[in-house]
Backbone bond lengths (Angstrom), bond angles and torsions (degrees), N, CA, C in turn:
res aa  C-N    CA-C-N  psi(-1)  N-CA   C-N-CA  omega(-1)  CA-C   N-CA-C  phi
1 M - - - 1.462 - - 1.531 108.60 -
2 N 1.327 116.69 127.83 1.456 121.10 -179.46 1.524 111.29 -59.43
3 G 1.341 116.05 136.64 1.455 120.67 178.09 1.512 114.40 81.01
4 V 1.339 116.79 0.09 1.465 121.74 -178.33 1.525 108.37 -128.99
5 R 1.329 116.16 132.02 1.467 121.30 177.71 1.519 109.64 -110.04
6 H 1.317 114.48 133.68 1.469 121.32 179.68 1.520 107.98 -115.30
7 I 1.330 116.09 117.91 1.461 121.74 -176.73 1.522 108.06 -115.42
8 E 1.342 116.71 127.18 1.462 120.80 178.98 1.515 109.15 -156.53
9 D 1.327 116.61 146.28 1.457 120.62 168.72 1.519 110.55 -122.63
10 T 1.317 115.27 4.86 1.463 122.94 174.90 1.519 107.47 -153.41
11 E 1.313 117.73 154.08 1.455 121.36 -179.51 1.519 112.54 -67.99
12 Q 1.327 117.50 -7.47 1.461 119.74 -173.99 1.525 113.84 -114.42
13 C 1.327 118.27 2.91 1.463 121.36 178.19 1.521 108.64 -135.91
14 H 1.329 115.95 116.45 1.464 120.90 -170.96 1.530 111.17 -131.73
15 L 1.332 115.34 142.08 1.462 122.69 168.01 1.515 107.63 -124.14
16 I 1.330 116.17 124.13 1.467 121.57 178.20 1.523 107.72 -117.84
17 V 1.326 116.08 119.08 1.462 121.84 -178.50 1.522 108.77 -110.25
18 V 1.336 115.86 119.48 1.469 120.81 177.79 1.527 107.50 -90.54
19 D 1.331 115.87 99.28 1.462 120.58 -179.86 1.524 111.73 -77.70
20 D 1.322 116.03 -31.90 1.464 120.00 -176.09 1.526 108.81 -151.43
21 F 1.309 115.34 141.10 1.469 120.79 178.89 1.527 108.13 -85.37
22 T 1.320 115.34 82.75 1.460 122.62 -169.93 1.525 111.93 -84.80
23 D 1.336 114.58 170.88 1.466 120.16 176.87 1.532 110.73 -61.37
24 E 1.338 116.92 -34.22 1.460 119.08 -179.68 1.525 111.17 -65.49
25 L 1.325 117.16 -39.82 1.462 119.82 176.87 1.522 110.50 -69.65
26 R 1.326 117.23 -39.99 1.470 119.87 175.87 1.524 110.55 -58.35
27 N 1.330 115.84 -45.29 1.466 119.72 -179.15 1.528 111.82 -65.25
28 A 1.344 116.82 -33.95 1.460 120.01 177.59 1.528 110.40 -64.98
29 I 1.349 116.86 -42.48 1.468 120.13 176.57 1.520 110.02 -64.66
30 R 1.328 115.93 -44.50 1.466 121.33 -178.52 1.529 111.38 -60.20
31 S 1.317 116.60 -42.99 1.468 120.06 -175.62 1.527 112.49 -77.34
32 R 1.341 117.54 -21.65 1.459 120.90 -174.53 1.528 114.19 -104.70
33 L 1.330 117.90 -14.90 1.466 119.70 -167.90 1.528 112.95 -57.70
34 C 1.321 117.75 -48.22 1.469 119.90 -177.99 1.525 111.23 -62.40
35 E 1.332 116.18 -42.23 1.469 120.50 178.60 1.520 110.74 -63.55
36 I 1.338 117.34 -41.51 1.459 121.71 -179.44 1.524 110.69 -63.81
37 C 1.321 116.50 -41.85 1.469 120.44 -175.42 1.512 113.27 -78.83
38 Y 1.344 117.74 -36.86 1.462 120.69 -172.03 1.529 114.68 -117.53
39 G 1.335 118.07 -20.26 1.454 120.98 -178.35 1.516 112.58 101.62
40 Q 1.327 116.28 143.00 1.459 121.89 -176.18 1.521 112.22 -61.13
41 Q 1.323 117.40 -39.05 1.462 119.52 -177.66 1.526 111.55 -67.49
42 T 1.323 117.65 -31.43 1.466 120.99 174.81 1.516 110.05 -62.66
43 L 1.328 116.43 -41.27 1.465 120.80 178.75 1.519 111.27 -64.87
44 L 1.342 115.79 -41.06 1.464 119.57 -178.20 1.522 111.89 -65.89
45 L 1.342 116.45 -25.54 1.463 120.31 176.73 1.522 112.05 -76.46
46 G 1.344 116.65 -9.69 1.456 121.22 177.48 1.514 113.82 76.85
47 S 1.322 117.82 29.36 1.459 120.66 -179.41 1.521 111.64 -63.33
48 M 1.327 116.41 130.76 1.464 121.24 177.90 1.529 111.29 -66.97
49 L 1.331 116.82 -23.10 1.461 120.16 179.63 1.520 111.32 -66.59
50 A 1.337 116.89 -21.97 1.460 121.10 -176.97 1.534 111.98 -94.86
51 D 1.313 117.74 18.35 1.465 121.86 171.89 1.537 109.21 -59.74
52 Y 1.351 117.13 141.96 1.459 120.23 -172.27 1.526 112.74 -59.73
53 Q 1.312 118.35 -53.05 1.471 119.34 -176.56 1.528 111.21 -65.92
54 R 1.329 116.97 -36.08 1.459 120.01 176.07 1.536 110.00 -62.73
55 T 1.345 115.87 -39.67 1.460 120.22 179.70 1.524 110.99 -66.65
56 V 1.332 117.31 -40.92 1.473 120.45 177.62 1.521 110.20 -60.53
57 R 1.328 117.11 -45.80 1.471 120.27 179.84 1.525 110.78 -61.66
58 E 1.332 116.42 -41.91 1.463 119.93 -179.87 1.527 110.50 -66.28
59 F 1.329 116.72 -41.41 1.468 120.64 177.23 1.528 110.37 -58.38
60 L 1.327 116.92 -47.40 1.464 120.58 -177.89 1.524 111.70 -68.86
61 N 1.320 117.43 -34.84 1.470 120.29 176.55 1.524 110.65 -60.53
62 R 1.304 116.49 -42.04 1.462 120.58 178.71 1.531 110.56 -71.81
63 Y 1.318 116.09 -42.69 1.466 121.64 -178.75 1.530 111.70 -61.66
64 D 1.319 116.86 -43.74 1.467 121.00 -172.11 1.523 113.53 -68.62
65 T 1.314 118.14 -17.61 1.469 120.80 -179.91 1.529 112.62 -88.30
66 K 1.327 117.51 -2.47 1.460 120.97 -172.50 1.529 111.99 -93.82
67 T 1.329 114.87 163.66 1.459 121.42 173.55 1.530 109.13 -72.40
68 D 1.336 116.43 166.57 1.461 120.06 178.62 1.523 111.38 -58.98
69 L 1.324 116.97 -40.53 1.462 120.50 179.34 1.523 110.91 -63.90
70 Q 1.329 116.69 -43.46 1.466 120.34 179.30 1.530 111.25 -66.25
71 K 1.328 116.54 -35.99 1.473 120.22 178.54 1.523 111.13 -62.24
72 K 1.337 116.66 -42.09 1.466 119.78 176.71 1.521 110.46 -60.28
73 G 1.322 116.43 -39.98 1.454 120.76 -179.96 1.514 112.81 -66.32
74 I 1.333 116.37 -39.40 1.467 120.52 179.94 1.521 110.80 -63.78
75 I 1.335 117.04 -46.59 1.464 120.06 179.46 1.524 110.23 -66.50
76 A 1.330 117.51 -35.44 1.461 120.75 176.94 1.527 111.01 -61.31
77 E 1.330 117.04 -43.19 1.462 120.06 179.18 1.527 111.09 -67.16
78 L 1.325 116.97 -38.81 1.462 120.01 177.45 1.524 110.31 -62.30
79 L 1.337 117.73 -47.21 1.460 121.20 179.45 1.528 111.12 -62.20
80 T 1.333 116.59 -38.80 1.460 120.18 179.48 1.521 110.65 -63.33
81 H 1.331 116.46 -44.34 1.468 120.35 175.81 1.529 110.51 -54.95
82 V 1.323 116.43 -51.78 1.471 121.53 -174.03 1.529 111.12 -66.12
83 L 1.322 117.18 -49.11 1.463 121.04 -174.21 1.526 111.84 -73.54
84 A 1.325 117.39 -35.87 1.465 119.43 177.38 1.528 110.69 -64.85
85 R 1.317 117.05 -40.13 1.463 119.79 177.92 1.523 111.40 -62.15
86 H 1.332 116.63 -33.38 1.468 120.55 -177.10 1.529 111.71 -80.57
87 Y 1.327 117.24 -43.16 1.464 120.53 -170.94 1.529 113.74 -101.54
88 L 1.312 118.18 -21.67 1.467 121.71 176.56 1.524 107.17 -114.27
89 D 1.323 115.35 66.97 1.460 119.95 -168.47 1.518 114.06 -78.60
90 N 1.336 117.02 2.28 1.466 119.42 172.73 1.527 112.01 -85.06
91 L 1.344 116.33 -4.45 1.463 121.27 -178.94 1.518 110.87 -105.85
92 E 1.323 116.09 141.94 1.457 121.64 175.71 1.530 109.29 -112.33
93 P 1.345 117.53 134.58 1.467 118.97 179.58 1.522 110.71 -64.56
94 A 1.327 115.59 136.46 1.461 121.10 -179.60 1.523 110.99 -127.03
95 S 1.329 116.77 19.26 1.461 121.58 177.89 1.512 108.74 -147.33
96 I 1.333 116.06 161.43 1.458 121.12 178.82 1.526 109.67 -115.54
97 L 1.327 115.38 159.86 1.463 120.29 -176.47 1.525 112.05 -79.48
98 F 1.330 117.21 -39.28 1.457 120.21 -177.34 1.526 110.87 -77.01
99 N 1.327 115.12 135.53 1.457 121.12 172.46 1.526 108.39 -71.46
100 K 1.333 116.01 132.85 1.462 119.63 -175.40 1.524 112.81 -80.45
101 E 1.340 116.84 -24.85 1.463 119.43 -172.40 1.523 113.50 -87.53
102 E 1.331 117.24 -24.12 1.454 119.95 -177.71 1.515 108.87 -150.56
103 R 1.331 115.64 170.53 1.461 118.38 -175.63 1.529 109.77 -84.06
104 S 1.320 115.77 75.69 1.450 121.36 179.09 1.518 107.77 -149.71
105 M 1.335 115.53 -173.36 1.457 119.51 176.37 1.524 108.93 -90.98
106 R 1.305 115.23 177.04 1.452 122.19 -172.55 1.527 112.27 -60.39
107 K 1.335 115.79 144.04 1.454 122.51 171.83 1.524 108.55 -114.85
108 G 1.334 116.80 166.41 1.448 120.10 -177.28 1.513 110.22 84.61
109 F 1.327 117.07 -137.65 1.458 120.30 176.99 1.523 109.04 -66.91
110 D 1.354 116.65 135.90 1.461 119.40 -176.39 1.526 111.24 -63.43
111 L 1.311 116.81 -48.96 1.458 122.71 176.02 1.519 108.28 -140.76
112 I 1.314 115.40 152.40 1.459 121.37 172.62 1.532 107.36 -130.75
113 F 1.329 115.55 133.69 1.460 121.05 176.61 1.519 109.31 -123.29
114 L 1.329 115.32 152.55 1.460 121.62 173.29 1.516 108.63 -115.05
115 E 1.321 115.64 130.79 1.466 121.37 170.37 1.524 106.73 -101.08
116 P 1.339 117.80 96.63 1.471 120.69 -169.96 1.529 114.09 -62.09
117 V 1.333 117.68 -36.59 1.468 119.96 -174.03 1.522 111.03 -60.92
118 H 1.345 116.33 -43.78 1.455 120.44 -178.37 1.533 112.83 -101.25
119 E 1.329 116.17 5.60 1.466 121.79 -178.25 1.530 110.79 49.61
120 T 1.325 114.55 55.66 1.463 121.21 -179.82 1.515 109.76 -117.75
121 V 1.322 116.97 131.69 1.466 122.08 172.52 1.527 108.00 -96.28
122 W 1.328 115.68 128.52 1.463 121.70 177.98 1.527 108.68 -107.04
123 Y 1.326 116.10 121.35 1.459 122.31 177.36 1.523 108.19 -98.40
124 S 1.330 116.23 129.04 1.463 120.76 -172.07 1.522 111.92 -114.29
125 E 1.317 114.56 140.03 1.465 122.61 173.65 1.521 107.14 -121.83
126 V 1.345 116.56 122.12 1.463 122.18 -175.66 1.522 109.22 -111.71
127 K 1.326 116.35 125.24 1.464 122.32 175.39 1.523 108.87 -122.52
128 S 1.333 116.21 146.06 1.459 119.59 -176.21 1.518 110.90 -146.33
129 G 1.337 115.47 160.98 1.453 119.92 175.96 1.513 112.50 166.32
130 H 1.340 114.67 171.74 1.460 122.51 175.28 1.529 109.37 -94.81
131 P 1.323 117.92 145.56 1.464 119.00 173.28 1.528 110.36 -66.88
132 A 1.329 116.75 145.00 1.462 120.85 170.67 1.523 108.97 -68.34
133 A 1.327 116.07 164.75 1.463 120.44 -177.49 1.524 111.69 -57.59
134 S 1.335 116.18 -30.11 1.463 120.57 -177.53 1.523 113.22 -90.75
135 D 1.342 117.52 -1.26 1.462 121.56 -176.33 1.521 111.48 -107.79
136 T 1.315 116.24 150.53 1.458 121.36 169.87 1.528 108.42 -90.73
137 P 1.337 118.38 161.71 1.461 119.55 174.45 1.531 112.95 -56.70
138 S 1.327 116.87 -34.09 1.469 120.08 178.99 1.520 111.10 -65.50
139 E 1.331 116.66 -42.96 1.460 120.54 178.82 1.522 110.96 -64.53
140 K 1.332 116.43 -41.68 1.462 120.12 178.56 1.527 110.55 -63.87
141 C 1.315 116.61 -41.32 1.460 120.90 -179.83 1.526 110.95 -59.65
142 L 1.314 117.07 -46.77 1.464 120.62 -179.72 1.530 111.18 -65.68
143 D 1.340 117.29 -38.16 1.473 120.25 176.10 1.522 110.43 -59.67
144 L 1.336 116.43 -45.31 1.461 120.44 -179.51 1.524 111.40 -64.37
145 L 1.316 117.34 -40.01 1.466 120.41 178.52 1.523 111.03 -64.82
146 R 1.325 117.46 -37.72 1.474 120.14 177.68 1.527 110.75 -64.37
147 I 1.321 116.35 -41.56 1.470 119.82 178.23 1.528 110.11 -65.70
148 A 1.332 116.56 -41.95 1.466 120.68 178.70 1.527 110.65 -60.80
149 R 1.326 116.30 -40.67 1.462 120.35 179.14 1.527 110.94 -62.67
150 A 1.320 116.63 -47.46 1.469 120.19 -179.14 1.522 111.27 -63.17
151 D 1.343 116.75 -44.71 1.463 120.35 -179.40 1.523 111.88 -66.52
152 M 1.338 116.62 -37.81 1.456 119.15 178.94 1.526 111.08 -66.18
153 T 1.321 116.70 -41.47 1.465 120.27 177.93 1.524 110.79 -58.54
154 D 1.332 115.68 -44.11 1.465 119.97 179.19 1.528 111.40 -68.76
155 R 1.323 116.11 -41.46 1.467 119.38 -175.33 1.525 111.91 -65.78
156 L 1.315 117.00 -38.59 1.463 119.96 -177.63 1.521 112.43 -65.31
157 T 1.324 117.21 -28.83 1.472 119.62 -176.39 1.525 113.59 -103.05
158 N 1.335 117.09 -21.77 1.470 119.77 -174.22 1.527 114.53 -116.12
159 T 1.320 117.03 4.92 1.460 119.76 -179.74 1.528 110.60 -66.97
160 P 1.341 118.80 129.46 1.465 120.95 -179.38 1.524 112.25 -68.11
161 A 1.308 115.28 163.55 1.465 121.36 -174.08 1.523 112.62 -60.23
162 D 1.361 117.48 -33.65 1.463 118.47 -175.86 1.526 112.27 -67.27
163 V 1.349 117.63 -26.85 1.464 120.09 177.17 1.531 110.20 -70.13
164 W 1.332 117.09 -41.07 1.457 120.08 175.84 1.529 110.51 -64.65
165 F 1.329 116.37 -38.84 1.465 119.90 178.30 1.524 110.52 -63.96
166 S 1.344 116.96 -39.71 1.458 120.90 177.41 1.528 110.83 -62.82
167 A 1.335 116.47 -38.99 1.460 120.09 177.86 1.525 111.22 -63.08
168 I 1.324 116.48 -37.98 1.462 120.31 177.88 1.525 110.51 -66.87
169 I 1.328 117.53 -39.76 1.468 120.98 176.34 1.529 110.33 -61.23
170 D 1.333 116.24 -40.83 1.467 120.15 179.43 1.526 111.89 -58.29
171 S 1.326 117.21 -29.59 1.467 119.57 179.63 1.521 111.37 -60.79
172 N 1.335 116.91 -31.36 1.471 120.33 177.76 1.522 111.88 -69.59
173 L 1.334 116.75 -24.72 1.464 121.86 -175.49 1.517 113.30 -94.27
174 T 1.332 117.37 -14.03 1.462 119.74 -168.20 1.527 114.43 -117.02
175 V 1.301 118.38 -50.50 1.470 119.68 -171.37 1.517 111.10 -102.08
176 S 1.323 115.36 161.33 1.462 121.34 -176.71 1.523 111.09 -70.58
177 E 1.316 115.51 160.12 1.464 120.78 178.81 1.527 111.61 -59.42
178 R 1.319 116.40 -29.54 1.470 120.70 -177.43 1.529 112.00 -63.10
179 I 1.327 117.58 -40.89 1.467 119.94 -176.23 1.531 112.83 -105.87
180 R 1.325 116.94 -2.78 1.469 120.42 -177.16 1.541 112.66 -61.21
181 P 1.347 119.29 -43.71 1.477 117.50 179.71 1.521 113.30 -59.88
182 A 1.335 117.29 -37.59 1.465 120.22 179.52 1.525 110.49 -66.11
183 L 1.338 116.64 -41.82 1.463 120.16 179.29 1.520 110.83 -64.74
184 R 1.318 117.37 -44.86 1.475 120.29 179.79 1.532 110.62 -61.22
185 R 1.330 116.36 -40.96 1.464 119.78 179.31 1.530 110.45 -63.05
186 L 1.334 117.01 -42.83 1.465 120.79 -179.96 1.526 111.27 -64.26
187 L 1.328 116.66 -41.94 1.463 120.40 179.00 1.526 111.05 -65.90
188 E 1.323 116.16 -43.20 1.467 119.52 179.35 1.523 110.91 -65.03
189 D 1.336 117.26 -38.87 1.467 120.52 177.43 1.528 110.85 -61.80
190 D 1.345 116.28 -43.72 1.463 119.77 -179.93 1.526 111.33 -67.47
191 A 1.327 116.71 -39.43 1.468 120.14 179.81 1.520 110.71 -61.55
192 T 1.320 116.99 -33.65 1.463 121.30 178.36 1.524 111.20 -80.95
193 A 1.332 116.38 -43.11 1.464 121.07 -174.52 1.521 113.19 -71.17
194 K 1.337 118.30 -18.95 1.470 120.71 -175.92 1.528 112.28 -59.94
195 R 1.321 116.85 -19.40 1.467 119.75 179.75 1.533 112.13 -77.62
196 A 1.333 116.66 -14.34 1.462 119.91 -179.21 1.532 110.35 -76.09
197 V 1.318 116.40 146.92 1.466 121.26 -178.39 1.513 111.10 -62.58
198 D 1.328 118.00 -37.32 1.454 121.82 -174.95 1.530 112.97 -96.25
199 F 1.340 117.65 18.29 1.463 120.29 -178.68 1.525 110.66 -66.03
200 S 1.320 116.24 137.15 1.457 121.78 171.76 1.510 108.63 -147.31
201 A 1.322 116.48 160.88 1.456 121.02 -178.13 1.520 108.45 -145.13
202 A 1.330 116.09 170.33 1.458 121.44 178.62 1.529 109.23 -79.05
203 A 1.321 116.46 126.05 1.461 121.41 -174.33 1.521 111.07 -119.61
204 M 1.331 115.18 138.63 1.458 122.02 170.63 1.526 107.60 -113.03
205 L 1.313 117.03 113.20 1.455 122.73 178.89 1.528 108.24 -97.82
206 V 1.337 116.13 124.30 1.464 121.26 -173.55 1.524 109.91 -122.59
207 A 1.333 115.80 130.81 1.466 121.93 173.91 1.521 108.34 -121.34
208 V 1.333 116.78 124.16 1.467 121.69 175.88 1.522 107.28 -112.27
209 V 1.324 115.73 112.88 1.456 122.44 -176.40 1.524 108.62 -103.59
210 Y 1.329 115.56 121.41 1.463 119.96 177.43 1.526 108.12 -91.04
211 A 1.331 115.55 96.65 1.463 121.69 -177.90 1.519 108.77 -158.56
212 S 1.312 116.09 149.16 1.461 121.03 179.95 1.518 110.70 -60.72
213 P 1.340 118.25 134.87 1.471 120.80 178.66 1.523 113.42 -69.35
214 T 1.344 118.07 -2.74 1.464 118.94 173.41 1.528 111.10 -63.27
215 S 1.341 116.75 -24.22 1.465 122.04 170.88 1.516 106.60 -119.06
216 E 1.317 116.05 94.39 1.465 121.26 -167.22 1.527 112.27 -84.56
217 V 1.331 114.96 144.80 1.461 121.22 171.65 1.527 108.71 -58.56
218 D 1.323 115.94 135.69 1.462 122.38 -177.87 1.527 109.88 -80.99
219 Y 1.324 116.06 115.24 1.466 119.56 -178.31 1.524 111.82 -64.48
220 D 1.314 117.12 -36.71 1.467 119.80 -178.43 1.529 111.06 -60.42
221 G 1.334 116.91 -37.37 1.457 120.22 178.13 1.519 111.85 -65.37
222 I 1.331 116.16 -40.24 1.464 120.47 177.12 1.522 110.47 -64.80
223 S 1.324 115.81 -42.73 1.460 120.87 -179.00 1.531 110.83 -62.73
224 E 1.331 116.67 -41.50 1.460 119.96 177.89 1.528 111.01 -64.32
225 Y 1.346 116.26 -40.64 1.464 120.08 177.56 1.527 110.19 -61.95
226 F 1.332 116.74 -44.38 1.459 121.00 178.08 1.528 111.13 -56.24
227 E 1.328 116.50 -47.31 1.465 120.64 -178.36 1.532 110.87 -61.22
228 N 1.325 116.53 -41.68 1.471 119.88 -178.69 1.522 111.64 -64.70
229 V 1.331 116.61 -45.52 1.466 120.13 -179.81 1.524 110.53 -67.74
230 Y 1.320 116.04 -40.61 1.462 120.16 179.88 1.529 110.72 -60.48
231 E 1.332 116.24 -42.88 1.462 120.50 -178.95 1.532 111.82 -68.53
232 D 1.340 117.01 -26.82 1.465 119.95 177.98 1.521 112.48 -68.48
233 A 1.339 116.16 -19.40 1.471 122.40 176.45 1.528 112.72 57.73
234 L 1.342 116.02 35.55 1.468 119.30 174.57 1.523 110.81 -69.64
235 F 1.334 115.10 -30.32 1.461 121.24 -176.95 1.528 108.80 -119.81
236 S 1.331 116.14 153.83 1.459 119.47 179.80 1.518 111.46 -69.05
237 D 1.319 117.27 -26.59 1.461 122.55 173.66 1.526 107.09 -157.03
238 L 1.334 116.89 164.71 1.460 119.54 -169.92 1.525 111.33 -147.70
239 I 1.327 115.28 135.77 1.464 123.19 166.81 1.526 107.27 -126.16
240 V 1.324 116.39 133.80 1.465 121.82 172.87 1.524 107.49 -114.01
241 L 1.330 115.58 123.09 1.457 121.87 -179.36 1.518 108.90 -125.00
242 S 1.334 117.00 121.52 1.461 121.71 177.46 1.525 108.92 -117.73
243 V 1.325 114.96 134.01 1.465 121.66 -179.16 1.527 107.77 -123.05
244 Q 1.326 116.10 134.16 1.457 120.17 176.03 1.525 108.88 -121.48
245 K 1.333 115.12 124.28 1.458 121.77 177.49 1.520 108.04 -143.44
246 E 1.326 116.72 145.04 1.460 118.94 -170.43 1.518 113.06 -63.32
247 T 1.334 118.10 -51.56 1.465 120.74 -176.83 1.524 110.27 -145.45
248 V 1.330 115.26 169.64 1.467 120.25 172.00 1.523 110.75 -86.57
249 T 1.326 117.15 -16.25 1.469 121.79 -167.40 1.513 112.99 -60.19
250 R 1.337 117.47 -43.12 1.463 118.93 -174.29 1.524 111.71 -68.40
251 V 1.319 117.03 -32.55 1.465 119.60 176.67 1.524 109.81 -66.00
252 V 1.333 116.56 -46.79 1.465 120.69 -178.93 1.522 110.68 -66.31
253 D 1.328 117.54 -42.70 1.466 120.98 178.85 1.532 110.75 -61.48
254 F 1.328 116.11 -39.50 1.467 120.16 176.36 1.521 110.58 -59.34
255 L 1.320 117.60 -47.84 1.457 120.73 -178.39 1.535 111.09 -64.95
256 R 1.320 117.59 -38.57 1.467 119.43 177.82 1.528 110.80 -63.91
257 G 1.317 116.37 -32.82 1.456 119.78 178.38 1.514 114.65 -74.95
258 E 1.317 116.67 -7.89 1.473 120.59 -179.19 1.526 112.73 -86.23
259 I 1.342 117.34 -8.96 1.469 118.85 -178.53 1.528 110.01 -122.08
């Protein structure tokens, strides 16, 4: 993707640096936004609610009511959806961004992906923020990954039943009928197994650092963190994804210009 660099030495540890908010990235957001917010199956049904401009307005209505911290998180989740679909193309989205019960963004697991070939569900925790004046982007990235790890560990074992039920509902909105039964079975198995002491699941830990790429996140540091967490065997499998982008402003300004 033009203006975006993807750095990896393994399929499970990724650094994506957004050097420039290019037309290709704009088009990726434009082409994916309705699917991200409502689910691919909703689009295939031809719902008028999933019209692009209507979706942009709804996204901004929800975004504009949030705190600055929540706004950073919303854009981080949107970028993760878009970039993961482009660079981790073996994964299929199995969750939507919009909360179905109220006019807000998703609750529970930030994102859920299905890897159909190996029948693996990936539960994602996305953390985002700006480095403090005394921190480098690399230090901020590692801090965010540590928080994501702790929150994911807690979420997998302490998530209430209604969040798992919501994830199962999302399967109807996102994946095809052909693979939907397998996804529902995997989600139901995890919802039941989470009560076991030795329960673990596949986790995607995501850090979105809002900082100029002139001081780039150190990939070697991310890779070392990945190895340490992987060896701890807290999760049955692990992906670490770090994204660096200067600000949230250009994404929001782009969306405002679409209506």
